[in-house]
Backbone as CSV, one residue per row, in Angstrom:
resi,resn,N_x,N_y,N_z,CA_x,CA_y,CA_z,C_x,C_y,C_z
1,MET,24.648,1.966,3.896,23.943,1.328,2.786,23.842,2.292,1.609
2,SER,23.998,1.794,0.436,24.015,2.646,-0.748,22.629,3.130,-1.094
3,THR,22.525,4.384,-1.546,21.257,4.920,-2.031,21.147,4.784,-3.539
4,GLU,22.099,4.126,-4.173,22.099,4.056,-5.621,21.633,2.710,-6.157
5,GLN,21.222,1.779,-5.275,20.799,0.468,-5.748,19.386,0.558,-6.307
6,PRO,19.173,0.153,-7.554,17.863,0.294,-8.162,16.888,-0.766,-7.692
7,VAL,15.598,-0.456,-7.873,14.551,-1.434,-7.632,13.735,-1.566,-8.907
8,GLY,12.672,-2.393,-8.845,11.832,-2.580,-10.021,12.487,-3.495,-11.024
9,ARG,12.178,-3.289,-12.301,12.643,-4.232,-13.311,14.155,-4.193,-13.511
10,HIS,14.841,-3.191,-12.924,16.296,-3.118,-13.033,16.990,-3.652,-11.781
11,ALA,16.255,-4.311,-10.880,16.731,-4.515,-9.521,17.645,-5.700,-9.352
12,ALA,18.619,-5.544,-8.451,19.167,-6.688,-7.741,18.076,-7.067,-6.744
13,ARG,17.927,-8.364,-6.423,16.764,-8.778,-5.652,16.983,-8.575,-4.155
14,GLN,17.069,-7.332,-3.730,17.300,-7.064,-2.333,16.012,-7.183,-1.523
15,THR,16.183,-7.265,-0.204,15.044,-7.359,0.699,14.337,-6.015,0.777
16,VAL,13.004,-6.059,0.758,12.178,-4.855,0.755,11.228,-4.905,1.948
17,MET,11.052,-3.780,2.614,10.027,-3.641,3.650,8.877,-2.820,3.090
18,ILE,7.644,-3.338,3.235,6.444,-2.615,2.813,5.612,-2.349,4.058
19,ALA,5.233,-1.081,4.270,4.526,-0.705,5.490,3.287,0.121,5.178
20,ALA,2.221,-0.124,5.937,1.000,0.676,5.848,0.394,0.771,7.240
21,PHE,-0.302,1.885,7.509,-0.785,2.176,8.850,-2.231,2.665,8.818
22,GLU,-3.034,2.108,9.674,-4.408,2.561,9.807,-4.425,3.969,10.393
23,GLY,-5.468,4.736,10.018,-5.599,6.083,10.559,-5.533,7.145,9.484
24,TRP,-4.883,8.245,9.813,-4.848,9.420,8.940,-4.261,9.107,7.571
25,ASN,-3.362,8.125,7.504,-2.658,7.816,6.252,-3.404,6.819,5.379
26,ASP,-4.643,6.454,5.728,-5.276,5.272,5.149,-6.714,5.538,4.736
27,ALA,-6.931,6.538,3.890,-8.286,6.876,3.450,-8.963,5.673,2.805
28,GLY,-10.185,5.406,3.227,-10.939,4.294,2.656,-10.353,2.927,2.949
29,GLY,-9.358,2.855,3.835,-8.701,1.582,4.116,-7.928,1.035,2.927
30,ALA,-7.615,1.897,1.938,-6.997,1.420,0.691,-5.572,0.926,0.894
31,ALA,-4.785,1.622,1.717,-3.380,1.246,1.895,-3.248,-0.037,2.710
32,THR,-3.928,-0.105,3.861,-3.857,-1.329,4.655,-4.554,-2.480,3.941
33,GLY,-5.569,-2.164,3.117,-6.201,-3.210,2.313,-5.213,-3.842,1.343
34,ALA,-4.371,-3.009,0.729,-3.351,-3.526,-0.188,-2.336,-4.374,0.566
35,LEU,-1.915,-3.908,1.749,-0.925,-4.657,2.529,-1.488,-6.008,2.980
36,GLU,-2.740,-6.012,3.453,-3.356,-7.268,3.891,-3.493,-8.244,2.723
37,HIS,-3.795,-7.713,1.538,-3.900,-8.575,0.358,-2.549,-9.211,0.037
38,LEU,-1.496,-8.419,0.078,-0.155,-8.963,-0.196,0.210,-10.047,0.815
39,ALA,-0.062,-9.789,2.095,0.264,-10.765,3.126,-0.497,-12.069,2.907
40,GLU,-1.744,-11.973,2.432,-2.553,-13.169,2.225,-2.093,-13.954,1.004
41,VAL,-1.973,-13.285,-0.142,-1.678,-14.033,-1.369,-0.226,-14.489,-1.429
42,TRP,0.671,-13.796,-0.716,2.069,-14.211,-0.695,2.389,-15.147,0.467
43,GLY,1.459,-15.300,1.397,1.663,-16.219,2.496,2.706,-15.745,3.490
44,SER,2.384,-14.719,4.284,3.348,-14.156,5.230,3.430,-14.986,6.507
45,SER,4.585,-14.939,7.143,4.818,-15.624,8.419,5.078,-14.575,9.493
46,PRO,4.294,-14.556,10.583,4.491,-13.556,11.646,5.898,-13.626,12.224
47,LEU,6.463,-12.452,12.469,7.821,-12.390,13.008,7.852,-11.722,14.379
48,ARG,7.209,-10.564,14.512,7.322,-9.796,15.748,6.150,-8.841,15.888
49,GLU,5.844,-8.459,17.139,4.885,-7.408,17.429,5.558,-6.350,18.290
50,LEU,5.242,-5.087,18.014,5.742,-4.012,18.855,4.846,-3.886,20.088
51,ASP,5.437,-3.537,21.228,4.673,-3.405,22.470,3.759,-2.179,22.370
52,PRO,2.435,-2.381,22.379,1.536,-1.229,22.216,1.610,-0.237,23.375
53,GLU,2.058,-0.689,24.567,2.182,0.219,25.709,3.107,1.390,25.395
54,ASP,4.067,1.166,24.502,5.069,2.189,24.222,4.562,3.296,23.300
55,TYR,3.512,3.006,22.523,3.189,3.922,21.427,1.718,4.328,21.314
56,HIS,0.808,3.664,22.023,-0.611,3.928,21.794,-1.323,4.464,23.020
57,ASP,-2.233,5.399,22.777,-3.174,5.886,23.773,-4.418,5.007,23.654
58,PHE,-4.668,4.191,24.657,-5.754,3.220,24.550,-7.133,3.855,24.662
59,GLN,-7.205,5.146,24.985,-8.480,5.851,24.901,-8.759,6.326,23.477
60,VAL,-7.708,6.339,22.632,-7.866,6.674,21.210,-8.057,5.403,20.393
61,ASN,-7.182,4.440,20.608,-7.288,3.130,19.950,-7.511,2.083,21.040
62,ARG,-8.756,1.768,21.290,-9.098,0.918,22.432,-8.858,-0.562,22.130
63,PRO,-8.452,-1.315,23.160,-8.383,-2.766,22.999,-9.776,-3.346,22.794
64,VAL,-9.830,-4.546,22.229,-11.109,-5.189,21.900,-11.180,-6.526,22.625
65,VAL,-12.324,-6.785,23.266,-12.547,-8.055,23.944,-13.217,-9.014,22.959
66,THR,-12.666,-10.222,22.848,-13.221,-11.231,21.946,-13.356,-12.565,22.673
67,THR,-14.165,-13.447,22.086,-14.328,-14.799,22.608,-13.802,-15.785,21.584
68,GLY,-12.847,-16.623,21.981,-12.240,-17.579,21.073,-13.106,-18.800,20.861
69,PRO,-12.717,-19.658,19.924,-13.474,-20.885,19.645,-13.644,-21.779,20.873
70,ASP,-12.686,-21.681,21.813,-12.769,-22.504,23.021,-13.593,-21.848,24.116
71,GLY,-14.193,-20.691,23.811,-15.019,-19.996,24.785,-14.258,-19.070,25.718
72,ARG,-12.946,-19.018,25.596,-12.147,-18.166,26.475,-12.168,-16.724,25.991
73,ARG,-12.269,-15.800,26.925,-12.285,-14.378,26.612,-10.849,-13.849,26.560
74,THR,-10.563,-13.071,25.530,-9.228,-12.491,25.389,-9.349,-11.007,25.063
75,VAL,-8.274,-10.295,25.297,-8.200,-8.871,24.953,-7.173,-8.707,23.841
76,GLU,-7.614,-8.138,22.731,-6.717,-7.865,21.605,-6.308,-6.399,21.653
77,TRP,-4.999,-6.174,21.717,-4.479,-4.809,21.867,-4.078,-4.238,20.515
78,PRO,-4.289,-2.938,20.313,-3.832,-2.314,19.062,-2.315,-2.345,19.007
79,THR,-1.776,-2.855,17.943,-0.320,-2.993,17.885,0.154,-2.948,16.447
80,THR,1.446,-3.082,16.278,2.080,-3.148,14.960,2.694,-4.529,14.800
81,THR,2.371,-5.188,13.701,2.892,-6.524,13.446,3.903,-6.483,12.308
82,VAL,4.927,-7.286,12.443,5.950,-7.438,11.409,5.933,-8.897,10.969
83,ALA,5.790,-9.126,9.667,5.764,-10.475,9.108,6.742,-10.547,7.946
84,VAL,7.072,-11.772,7.545,8.055,-11.989,6.479,7.442,-12.848,5.389
85,VAL,7.722,-12.482,4.147,7.298,-13.244,2.972,8.548,-13.674,2.218
86,ASP,8.645,-14.947,1.895,9.762,-15.446,1.089,9.271,-15.737,-0.323
87,LEU,9.545,-14.814,-1.240,9.220,-14.997,-2.646,10.371,-15.756,-3.310
88,PRO,10.157,-16.262,-4.518,11.227,-17.036,-5.176,12.541,-16.289,-5.308
89,ASP,12.497,-14.969,-5.492,13.753,-14.250,-5.745,13.998,-13.076,-4.805
90,ARG,13.207,-12.966,-3.737,13.472,-11.914,-2.769,12.658,-12.159,-1.501
91,GLN,13.080,-11.501,-0.425,12.316,-11.513,0.816,11.621,-10.167,0.970
92,VAL,10.375,-10.217,1.447,9.608,-9.002,1.688,9.184,-8.980,3.153
93,VAL,9.438,-7.880,3.818,9.023,-7.685,5.203,7.762,-6.814,5.192
94,VAL,6.699,-7.309,5.823,5.394,-6.647,5.780,5.085,-6.067,7.153
95,VAL,4.862,-4.755,7.210,4.576,-4.065,8.467,3.167,-3.490,8.415
96,HIS,2.307,-3.953,9.345,0.931,-3.485,9.424,0.708,-2.908,10.811
97,GLY,0.404,-1.617,10.862,0.234,-0.992,12.162,-0.892,0.017,12.189
98,ILE,-1.066,0.612,13.361,-1.969,1.742,13.563,-1.088,2.948,13.848
99,GLU,-1.388,4.062,13.237,-0.564,5.247,13.476,-0.436,5.484,14.974
100,PRO,0.796,5.527,15.497,0.969,5.650,16.950,0.500,7.002,17.483
101,SER,0.168,7.001,18.766,-0.304,8.222,19.411,0.857,9.105,19.864
102,PHE,2.002,8.496,20.161,3.146,9.271,20.633,4.433,8.496,20.394
103,ARG,5.566,9.140,20.665,6.915,8.569,20.535,7.180,8.073,19.106
104,TRP,6.876,8.912,18.140,7.028,8.533,16.740,8.488,8.248,16.376
105,LYS,9.428,9.019,16.937,10.838,8.783,16.602,11.289,7.406,17.086
106,ALA,10.897,7.064,18.308,11.262,5.746,18.846,10.564,4.638,18.061
107,TYR,9.335,4.888,17.657,8.574,3.914,16.867,9.287,3.616,15.550
108,CYS,9.668,4.666,14.829,10.383,4.476,13.557,11.736,3.833,13.793
109,ARG,12.394,4.211,14.884,13.708,3.631,15.188,13.578,2.119,15.405
110,GLU,12.531,1.692,16.134,12.357,0.263,16.380,12.074,-0.491,15.084
111,LEU,11.226,0.072,14.222,10.942,-0.585,12.946,12.183,-0.661,12.070
112,LEU,12.962,0.409,12.037,14.142,0.419,11.176,15.276,-0.434,11.742
113,ASP,15.302,-0.612,13.071,16.251,-1.567,13.650,15.926,-2.984,13.172
114,ILE,14.624,-3.309,13.143,14.212,-4.614,12.618,14.592,-4.730,11.146
115,ALA,14.387,-3.641,10.400,14.741,-3.646,8.980,16.228,-3.944,8.793
116,GLU,17.070,-3.344,9.603,18.510,-3.589,9.480,18.862,-5.023,9.862
117,GLU,18.193,-5.571,10.893,18.426,-6.968,11.272,18.143,-7.915,10.107
118,LEU,17.129,-7.569,9.308,16.704,-8.432,8.203,17.358,-8.044,6.881
119,ASP,18.323,-7.116,6.937,19.070,-6.687,5.753,18.163,-6.052,4.702
120,VAL,17.186,-5.291,5.172,16.307,-4.551,4.252,17.117,-3.451,3.572
121,GLN,16.936,-3.320,2.268,17.609,-2.284,1.490,16.671,-1.148,1.085
122,THR,15.375,-1.478,0.940,14.404,-0.501,0.456,13.157,-0.549,1.323
123,VAL,12.657,0.616,1.718,11.417,0.728,2.479,10.363,1.370,1.588
124,VAL,9.250,0.674,1.405,8.131,1.175,0.603,6.963,1.442,1.548
125,THR,6.527,2.677,1.631,5.378,3.018,2.467,4.161,3.236,1.579
126,LEU,3.009,2.763,2.056,1.754,2.877,1.321,0.824,3.833,2.063
127,GLY,0.169,4.700,1.315,-0.778,5.631,1.915,-1.944,5.896,0.991
128,ALA,-2.989,6.484,1.550,-4.155,6.881,0.755,-4.739,8.139,1.377
129,LEU,-5.160,9.067,0.527,-5.721,10.324,0.989,-7.030,10.603,0.276
130,LEU,-7.896,11.386,0.909,-9.148,11.804,0.290,-8.868,12.982,-0.641
131,ALA,-9.468,12.956,-1.831,-9.176,13.988,-2.829,-10.395,14.247,-3.700
132,ASP,-10.350,15.374,-4.411,-11.419,15.734,-5.347,-11.190,15.015,-6.665
133,VAL,-11.437,13.724,-6.689,-11.270,12.909,-7.893,-12.559,12.117,-8.116
134,PRO,-12.927,11.861,-9.391,-14.156,11.110,-9.665,-13.925,9.609,-9.556
135,HIS,-14.911,8.906,-9.039,-14.799,7.454,-8.882,-14.834,6.725,-10.223
136,THR,-15.253,7.427,-11.284,-15.413,6.810,-12.600,-14.128,6.786,-13.415
137,ARG,-13.077,7.409,-12.936,-11.812,7.470,-13.649,-10.763,6.633,-12.911
138,PRO,-9.639,6.303,-13.581,-8.573,5.582,-12.875,-8.130,6.334,-11.627
139,ILE,-7.842,5.579,-10.578,-7.417,6.189,-9.315,-6.031,6.814,-9.487
140,PRO,-5.876,8.104,-9.219,-4.548,8.720,-9.303,-3.619,8.126,-8.248
141,LEU,-2.388,7.850,-8.646,-1.389,7.296,-7.732,-0.130,8.136,-7.843
142,THR,0.393,8.549,-6.709,1.600,9.360,-6.664,2.725,8.560,-6.026
143,ALA,3.888,8.572,-6.643,5.067,7.909,-6.098,6.155,8.950,-5.900
144,THR,6.723,8.992,-4.701,7.799,9.934,-4.413,8.933,9.210,-3.698
145,THR,10.119,9.780,-3.774,11.276,9.209,-3.091,12.254,10.309,-2.734
146,GLU,12.953,10.101,-1.615,14.036,11.000,-1.236,15.388,10.425,-1.641
147,SER,15.389,9.292,-2.335,16.624,8.627,-2.751,17.002,9.091,-4.156
148,PRO,18.103,9.829,-4.322,18.471,10.361,-5.638,18.608,9.276,-6.701
149,GLY,19.148,8.116,-6.347,19.309,7.051,-7.329,17.985,6.561,-7.872
150,LEU,16.973,6.469,-6.992,15.673,5.971,-7.430,14.921,6.986,-8.279
151,GLN,15.171,8.262,-8.054,14.471,9.278,-8.841,14.754,9.093,-10.328
152,ALA,15.984,8.731,-10.666,16.346,8.525,-12.067,15.886,7.164,-12.564
153,VAL,16.099,6.117,-11.750,15.786,4.757,-12.188,14.291,4.561,-12.394
154,LEU,13.483,5.070,-11.445,12.034,4.855,-11.498,11.289,6.013,-12.129
155,ASP,11.998,7.044,-12.539,11.353,8.241,-13.083,10.328,8.775,-12.088
156,VAL,10.769,8.888,-10.823,9.922,9.351,-9.734,10.457,10.683,-9.229
157,GLU,9.548,11.596,-8.925,9.954,12.912,-8.476,10.162,12.925,-6.958
158,PRO,11.047,13.810,-6.460,11.108,14.020,-5.011,9.826,14.701,-4.546
159,SER,9.452,14.451,-3.301,8.244,15.073,-2.771,8.459,16.568,-2.595
160,THR,7.467,17.358,-2.993,7.531,18.811,-2.798,6.539,19.263,-1.728
161,TYR,5.869,18.302,-1.080,4.864,18.646,-0.073,5.508,19.289,1.143
162,GLU,4.864,20.338,1.657,5.262,20.961,2.904,4.017,21.144,3.748
163,GLY,4.064,20.682,4.983,2.908,20.795,5.856,2.838,19.632,6.820
164,PRO,1.712,19.506,7.530,1.563,18.413,8.499,1.725,17.054,7.818
165,THR,2.318,16.109,8.538,2.534,14.790,7.961,2.107,13.716,8.948
166,GLY,2.016,12.494,8.462,1.660,11.360,9.296,2.848,10.439,9.489
167,ILE,2.592,9.287,10.079,3.682,8.354,10.363,4.318,7.845,9.077
168,VAL,3.555,7.797,7.980,4.123,7.375,6.699,5.224,8.330,6.261
169,GLY,4.951,9.627,6.347,5.950,10.617,5.950,7.176,10.586,6.853
170,VAL,6.947,10.392,8.157,8.070,10.349,9.096,8.927,9.113,8.855
171,LEU,8.283,7.950,8.650,9.052,6.728,8.420,9.851,6.816,7.129
172,GLN,9.263,7.408,6.091,10.009,7.558,4.841,11.230,8.448,5.054
173,HIS,11.046,9.538,5.783,12.167,10.454,6.036,13.253,9.783,6.868
174,GLU,12.854,9.062,7.923,13.825,8.404,8.789,14.552,7.280,8.045
175,SER,13.863,6.620,7.130,14.512,5.577,6.321,15.628,6.175,5.481
176,ALA,15.323,7.296,4.821,16.345,7.955,4.001,17.511,8.438,4.859
177,ALA,17.203,8.918,6.071,18.257,9.404,6.955,19.206,8.284,7.370
178,ARG,18.713,7.048,7.384,19.554,5.902,7.731,20.341,5.365,6.535
179,GLY,20.122,5.940,5.373,20.810,5.458,4.190,20.060,4.392,3.439
180,LEU,18.821,4.128,3.863,17.997,3.169,3.137,17.324,3.856,1.963
181,GLN,17.058,3.101,0.902,16.211,3.612,-0.165,14.786,3.679,0.373
182,SER,14.035,4.678,-0.037,12.655,4.795,0.427,11.776,5.303,-0.696
183,VAL,10.617,4.667,-0.842,9.630,5.061,-1.846,8.279,5.125,-1.155
184,SER,7.505,6.161,-1.439,6.177,6.299,-0.861,5.136,6.313,-1.976
185,LEU,4.135,5.440,-1.861,3.056,5.357,-2.841,1.751,5.827,-2.203
186,TRP,1.080,6.771,-2.846,-0.159,7.322,-2.317,-1.268,7.233,-3.364
187,ALA,-2.409,6.675,-2.968,-3.591,6.630,-3.825,-4.558,7.721,-3.394
188,ALA,-5.233,8.327,-4.380,-6.231,9.362,-4.109,-7.619,8.729,-4.140
189,VAL,-8.314,8.763,-3.021,-9.643,8.161,-2.887,-10.697,9.252,-3.008
190,PRO,-11.732,9.061,-3.830,-12.792,10.073,-3.932,-13.379,10.389,-2.554
191,HIS,-13.382,11.657,-2.192,-13.753,12.021,-0.820,-15.220,11.771,-0.512
192,TYR,-16.070,11.674,-1.553,-17.493,11.476,-1.305,-17.844,9.998,-1.114
193,VAL,-16.850,9.113,-1.236,-17.038,7.697,-0.893,-15.848,7.280,-0.029
194,ALA,-15.776,7.884,1.153,-14.593,7.734,1.992,-14.611,6.471,2.839
195,ASN,-15.777,5.857,3.014,-15.840,4.697,3.899,-15.150,3.483,3.267
196,PRO,-14.423,2.729,4.084,-13.793,1.503,3.561,-14.840,0.422,3.334
197,PRO,-14.511,-0.551,2.459,-13.263,-0.680,1.710,-13.273,0.161,0.441
198,SER,-12.097,0.318,-0.170,-11.936,1.035,-1.436,-11.156,0.141,-2.395
199,PRO,-11.793,-0.914,-2.910,-11.049,-1.895,-3.715,-10.413,-1.326,-4.973
200,LYS,-11.009,-0.288,-5.552,-10.420,0.289,-6.758,-9.094,0.978,-6.432
201,ALA,-9.038,1.674,-5.313,-7.786,2.312,-4.896,-6.762,1.263,-4.460
202,THR,-7.227,0.213,-3.788,-6.328,-0.871,-3.399,-5.691,-1.514,-4.620
203,LEU,-6.472,-1.728,-5.679,-5.940,-2.285,-6.924,-4.869,-1.391,-7.520
204,ALA,-5.089,-0.084,-7.487,-4.104,0.849,-8.046,-2.783,0.756,-7.296
205,ILE,-2.848,0.637,-5.970,-1.628,0.503,-5.176,-0.923,-0.802,-5.505
206,LEU,-1.679,-1.896,-5.595,-1.072,-3.203,-5.866,-0.401,-3.237,-7.235
207,ALA,-0.988,-2.576,-8.225,-0.380,-2.538,-9.558,0.986,-1.873,-9.512
208,ARG,1.100,-0.810,-8.704,2.390,-0.105,-8.614,3.396,-0.924,-7.810
209,VAL,2.929,-1.612,-6.770,3.830,-2.477,-6.001,4.356,-3.600,-6.885
210,GLU,3.476,-4.185,-7.694,3.877,-5.261,-8.600,4.959,-4.783,-9.560
211,GLU,4.789,-3.591,-10.071,5.787,-3.032,-10.993,7.090,-2.720,-10.263
212,LEU,6.980,-2.188,-9.070,8.155,-1.779,-8.315,9.023,-2.965,-7.936
213,LEU,8.375,-4.061,-7.510,9.110,-5.232,-7.053,9.373,-6.242,-8.158
214,ALA,8.772,-6.044,-9.341,8.876,-7.024,-10.423,8.470,-8.410,-9.922
215,ALA,7.404,-8.444,-9.129,6.900,-9.698,-8.562,5.404,-9.761,-8.784
216,ALA,4.918,-10.902,-9.285,3.500,-11.047,-9.582,2.664,-10.981,-8.313
217,VAL,1.553,-10.251,-8.384,0.605,-10.160,-7.274,-0.718,-10.752,-7.734
218,PRO,-1.059,-11.985,-7.312,-2.374,-12.541,-7.658,-3.473,-11.633,-7.111
219,LEU,-4.443,-11.294,-7.946,-5.436,-10.294,-7.560,-6.703,-10.897,-6.972
220,GLY,-6.936,-12.203,-7.204,-8.110,-12.841,-6.618,-9.402,-12.172,-7.056
221,ASP,-10.252,-11.853,-6.093,-11.561,-11.257,-6.377,-11.523,-9.735,-6.436
222,LEU,-10.350,-9.129,-6.253,-10.293,-7.673,-6.175,-10.830,-6.966,-7.419
223,PRO,-10.512,-7.419,-8.650,-11.084,-6.726,-9.813,-12.610,-6.733,-9.811
224,GLU,-13.205,-7.871,-9.449,-14.666,-7.941,-9.389,-15.195,-7.046,-8.271
225,ASP,-14.488,-7.014,-7.140,-14.905,-6.143,-6.035,-14.849,-4.679,-6.449
226,ALA,-13.820,-4.317,-7.210,-13.683,-2.928,-7.657,-14.819,-2.545,-8.610
227,GLU,-15.180,-3.471,-9.501,-16.295,-3.204,-10.418,-17.594,-3.066,-9.655
228,ALA,-17.819,-3.929,-8.671,-19.046,-3.857,-7.872,-19.087,-2.556,-7.078
229,TRP,-17.922,-2.148,-6.546,-17.836,-0.878,-5.816,-18.221,0.291,-6.718
230,GLN,-17.698,0.304,-7.952,-18.003,1.416,-8.853,-19.476,1.413,-9.245
231,ARG,-20.040,0.223,-9.486,-21.478,0.168,-9.807,-22.311,0.692,-8.641
232,GLY,-21.912,0.332,-7.432,-22.656,0.801,-6.264,-22.605,2.312,-6.136
233,VAL,-21.423,2.918,-6.358,-21.316,4.371,-6.281,-22.091,5.014,-7.425
234,ASP,-22.081,4.392,-8.600,-22.875,4.899,-9.727,-24.354,4.971,-9.351
235,GLU,-24.827,3.925,-8.705,-26.242,3.878,-8.314,-26.570,4.962,-7.296
236,LEU,-25.688,5.139,-6.325,-25.916,6.178,-5.321,-25.923,7.567,-5.959
237,ALA,-24.967,7.802,-6.873,-24.911,9.103,-7.540,-26.146,9.314,-8.405
238,GLY,-26.636,8.234,-9.033,-27.814,8.346,-9.882,-29.075,8.700,-9.120
239,GLU,-29.082,8.417,-7.821,-30.256,8.709,-6.997,-30.223,10.108,-6.412
240,ASP,-29.146,10.831,-6.600,-29.002,12.178,-6.037,-28.489,13.107,-7.130
241,ALA,-29.339,14.006,-7.599,-28.979,14.886,-8.710,-27.789,15.773,-8.370
242,GLU,-27.690,16.195,-7.121,-26.593,17.080,-6.733,-25.255,16.345,-6.786
243,ILE,-25.231,15.112,-6.281,-23.999,14.328,-6.329,-23.637,13.994,-7.768
244,SER,-24.650,13.644,-8.562,-24.409,13.302,-9.964,-23.782,14.479,-10.709
245,GLU,-24.286,15.671,-10.460,-23.741,16.867,-11.114,-22.307,17.122,-10.652
246,TYR,-22.053,16.898,-9.350,-20.712,17.107,-8.809,-19.724,16.132,-9.433
247,VAL,-20.129,14.859,-9.577,-19.256,13.864,-10.188,-18.946,14.256,-11.632
248,GLN,-19.953,14.762,-12.337,-19.734,15.179,-13.730,-18.721,16.322,-13.798
249,GLN,-18.794,17.245,-12.848,-17.831,18.345,-12.819,-16.409,17.826,-12.576
250,LEU,-16.282,16.843,-11.669,-14.968,16.253,-11.415,-14.435,15.540,-12.654
251,GLU,-15.319,14.848,-13.364,-14.913,14.145,-14.582,-14.394,15.135,-15.621
252,GLU,-15.111,16.227,-15.803,-14.710,17.229,-16.788,-13.366,17.843,-16.415
253,ALA,-13.178,18.130,-15.135,-11.907,18.710,-14.690,-10.762,17.717,-14.899
254,LYS,-11.027,16.458,-14.593,-10.002,15.430,-14.753,-9.633,15.244,-16.221
255,ASP,-10.641,15.154,-17.082,-10.400,14.919,-18.502,-9.706,16.108,-19.165
256,THR,-9.980,17.309,-18.667,-9.336,18.495,-19.222,-7.880,18.576,-18.799
257,ALA,-7.609,18.178,-17.561,-6.258,18.310,-17.020,-5.300,17.262,-17.549
258,GLU,-5.823,16.072,-17.885,-4.942,14.973,-18.273,-5.426,14.302,-19.547
259,LEU,-4.503,14.072,-20.472,-4.810,13.261,-21.636,-4.760,11.794,-21.242
260,PRO,-5.471,10.912,-21.940,-5.399,9.481,-21.625,-3.965,8.975,-21.699
261,GLU,-3.591,8.117,-20.748,-2.225,7.605,-20.687,-2.056,6.488,-21.710
262,ALA,-1.401,6.804,-22.810,-1.202,5.808,-23.861,0.207,5.891,-24.423
263,SER,1.128,6.302,-23.573,2.514,6.417,-24.023,3.123,5.040,-24.191
264,GLY,4.260,5.002,-24.881,4.959,3.732,-25.054,5.375,3.133,-23.723
265,ASP,5.828,3.984,-22.784,6.234,3.488,-21.471,5.053,2.885,-20.726
266,ALA,3.880,3.523,-20.809,2.706,3.017,-20.111,2.282,1.671,-20.669
267,ILE,2.304,1.549,-21.992,1.932,0.276,-22.621,2.925,-0.811,-22.246
268,ALA,4.221,-0.468,-22.215,5.240,-1.452,-21.846,5.057,-1.923,-20.412
269,ARG,4.730,-0.999,-19.487,4.518,-1.384,-18.093,3.332,-2.338,-17.962
270,GLU,2.244,-2.029,-18.668,1.063,-2.891,-18.583,1.352,-4.273,-19.164
271,PHE,2.130,-4.328,-20.245,2.459,-5.616,-20.851,3.344,-6.437,-19.911
272,GLU,4.272,-5.788,-19.219,5.112,-6.491,-18.250,4.264,-7.066,-17.122
273,ARG,3.273,-6.311,-16.631,2.391,-6.818,-15.580,1.623,-8.035,-16.065
274,TYR,1.146,-7.963,-17.316,0.415,-9.100,-17.883,1.291,-10.341,-17.945
275,LEU,2.531,-10.192,-18.403,3.434,-11.340,-18.512,3.748,-11.934,-17.152
276,ARG,3.953,-11.066,-16.135,4.261,-11.590,-14.803,3.097,-12.415,-14.262
277,ARG,1.872,-11.913,-14.436,0.718,-12.665,-13.922,0.540,-13.960,-14.706
278,ARG,0.782,-13.937,-16.025,0.636,-15.152,-16.831,1.675,-16.193,-16.434
279,ASP,2.937,-15.736,-16.249,4.015,-16.667,-15.933,3.914,-17.217,-14.526
280,HIS,3.146,-16.542,-13.646,2.995,-17.019,-12.282,1.578,-17.506,-12.036
281,GLY,0.895,-17.921,-13.078,-0.474,-18.401,-12.948,-0.535,-19.781,-12.348
282,PRO,-1.766,-20.374,-12.225,-1.920,-21.697,-11.638,-1.044,-22.716,-12.354
283,GLY,-0.363,-23.528,-11.568,0.468,-24.593,-12.133,1.860,-24.151,-12.513
284,ARG,2.155,-22.851,-12.306,3.487,-22.355,-12.670,4.329,-22.026,-11.448
285,GLY,3.813,-22.357,-10.277,4.631,-22.197,-9.070,4.758,-20.773,-8.609
286,GLY,3.827,-19.894,-8.993,3.933,-18.513,-8.596,3.499,-18.333,-7.154
287,PRO,3.780,-17.179,-6.565,3.392,-16.913,-5.189,1.878,-16.894,-5.068
288,GLY,1.396,-17.384,-3.947,-0.041,-17.367,-3.708,-0.735,-18.628,-4.128
289,HIS,-0.047,-19.583,-4.757,-0.675,-20.822,-5.207,-0.211,-21.975,-4.334
290,GLY,-1.006,-23.024,-4.350,-0.617,-24.213,-3.615,-1.549,-24.546,-2.488
291,SER,-2.464,-23.633,-2.100,-3.465,-23.921,-1.103,-4.712,-23.139,-1.417
292,PRO,-5.910,-23.621,-0.978,-7.139,-22.948,-1.352,-7.217,-21.517,-0.858
293,ASP,-6.596,-21.226,0.304,-6.699,-19.859,0.847,-5.531,-18.978,0.418
294,LYS,-4.705,-19.461,-0.490,-3.564,-18.700,-1.019,-2.588,-18.315,0.073
295,GLY,-2.644,-18.972,1.192,-1.754,-18.584,2.279,-0.612,-19.516,2.437
């Protein structure tokens, strides 16, 4: 498979796999929150589940006993699900899993075998990490790729990170080794509000996915949730002088390090996002419309 096929607004409409994993790669639940939102608003259809016996330590990720509407007791096992979304101009494969406890190479091999069966050309992995960033500023988002063609097309840098990695990093590396295009998107979540959900970080990830795929992502209540989240953190910080002072220090460091993003490219990207959402609004046949639950 060629590594020179572009994605985003320059793309041939090839099939894309988007993957996110609970655990170390998912600070604040931001990455899996973005994936679950995409699956809901785009209306995904379940395709396959990986056998959890092969990859999970059930003393680390325990099964859960539930009672169904019919009163029957069932056991839900931690697993990885693969679903498919058919958009008007492309197919998207959605992978939602829990970071496996062992056999990571076999795990990635099984996922990438499915990707090849479905003629996936590009693998997009989503992640979130805890960082020294203020909740009052835009969520920093980092995009990296090991695909030389994408580095030029998307103006994305190769990753320079060296050190311990998670399943997201391994899957991205294995995707590139197979000749697939691979892009990794990471949101930075303020470490002092690490508990999920993190709707502001989820929104940042979705905005980049929308740009990358040139496909409208209906946002639903997420913008309001993000505003409510920020107000709640503001209130908590206001009640603690030490936290308030710390947030102010982070704001000053952030504002000193970066000028406001107002370049021509940034404005053009935002305008393209606006047009996509407008053109795929209610009554225009865009993804996510046609039923009350957007499914």
